[in-house]
C-alpha positions in Angstrom: -71.7 -63.8 -1.2 -70.4 -60.2 -1.3 -67.9 -58.3 -3.4 -65.2 -56.3 -1.5 -63.3 -54.1 -4.0 -59.7 -53.3 -3.5 -57.8 -50.0 -3.7 -59.6 -47.3 -5.8 -62.2 -49.7 -7.2 -66.0 -49.3 -7.0 -68.7 -51.9 -7.5 -71.8 -50.6 -9.2 -75.1 -51.9 -10.4 -76.4 -50.3 -13.6 -79.9 -48.8 -13.7 -82.5 -50.1 -16.1 -82.5 -48.6 -19.6 -85.6 -46.5 -20.6 -88.2 -48.7 -22.4 -90.2 -45.7 -23.7 -89.4 -42.3 -24.9 -90.8 -39.1 -23.3 -93.4 -39.1 -26.2 -94.6 -42.6 -25.2 -92.9 -44.6 -28.0 -91.9 -48.1 -26.9 -88.3 -48.9 -27.7 -87.0 -52.3 -28.7 -84.0 -53.8 -26.8 -81.7 -52.9 -29.7 -82.8 -49.3 -29.8 -82.4 -48.6 -26.1 -79.3 -46.7 -25.1 -76.8 -48.2 -22.7 -77.5 -46.7 -19.3 -74.8 -44.5 -17.9 -76.3 -44.0 -14.4 -75.5 -46.6 -11.8 -75.9 -47.2 -8.1 -72.8 -47.7 -5.9 -72.9 -51.1 -4.2 -69.4 -51.2 -2.6 -66.4 -49.0 -2.4 -62.7 -49.9 -1.9 -60.6 -48.3 0.8 -58.5 -46.0 -1.4 -55.0 -45.5 -0.1 -51.8 -45.4 -2.1 -52.3 -46.4 -5.8 -49.4 -46.2 -8.2 -47.5 -44.0 -5.7 -50.3 -41.5 -5.3 -52.7 -41.1 -2.4 -56.3 -41.8 -3.4 -59.2 -40.5 -1.4 -62.6 -42.1 -2.1 -65.3 -39.6 -2.9 -68.2 -41.9 -3.5 -70.1 -44.0 -1.0 -72.5 -46.9 -1.0 -76.0 -45.8 -2.2 -74.7 -42.9 -4.4 -76.1 -42.6 -7.9 -73.2 -42.0 -10.3 -72.7 -41.1 -13.9 -69.8 -42.9 -15.6 -67.9 -43.3 -18.8 -69.9 -45.2 -21.5 -67.7 -48.3 -21.8 -65.9 -48.2 -18.4 -65.4 -51.2 -16.1 -65.4 -54.9 -16.0 -68.8 -56.7 -15.9 -69.2 -59.6 -13.4 -72.1 -61.8 -12.5 -72.5 -63.0 -9.0 -75.5 -64.8 -7.5 -77.7 -64.0 -10.5 -77.0 -60.2 -10.2 -74.9 -58.3 -12.8 -72.3 -55.8 -11.4 -69.6 -53.6 -12.9 -66.3 -52.9 -11.3 -64.8 -49.6 -12.2 -61.9 -47.4 -11.0 -63.1 -44.3 -9.2 -61.6 -42.1 -12.0 -64.0 -43.7 -14.5 -66.9 -42.1 -12.5 -67.7 -38.7 -14.0 -70.1 -37.3 -11.4 -72.5 -38.1 -8.5 -76.1 -37.6 -9.4 -78.1 -35.6 -6.8 -81.8 -35.6 -6.6 
């Protein structure tokens, strides 16, 4: 089963939270920060949203930085995804 987002929506998969600090200290699940970097899985077509033309700037495979509590979490076929509007994405992370 696949997810096909509508309008200016983007489906993302969150990256794993860091389990150790840079100094080597192992973090418990409650001490780990919520990750804000995600991989784009699917992108809506854009078009006219609320009377304004929306151009999609992200593409499948991009790593993105997003607002901390943005989106709607869904679970499909055992995988967890988050659906966000493109304007909740703050930046594209380039290697």
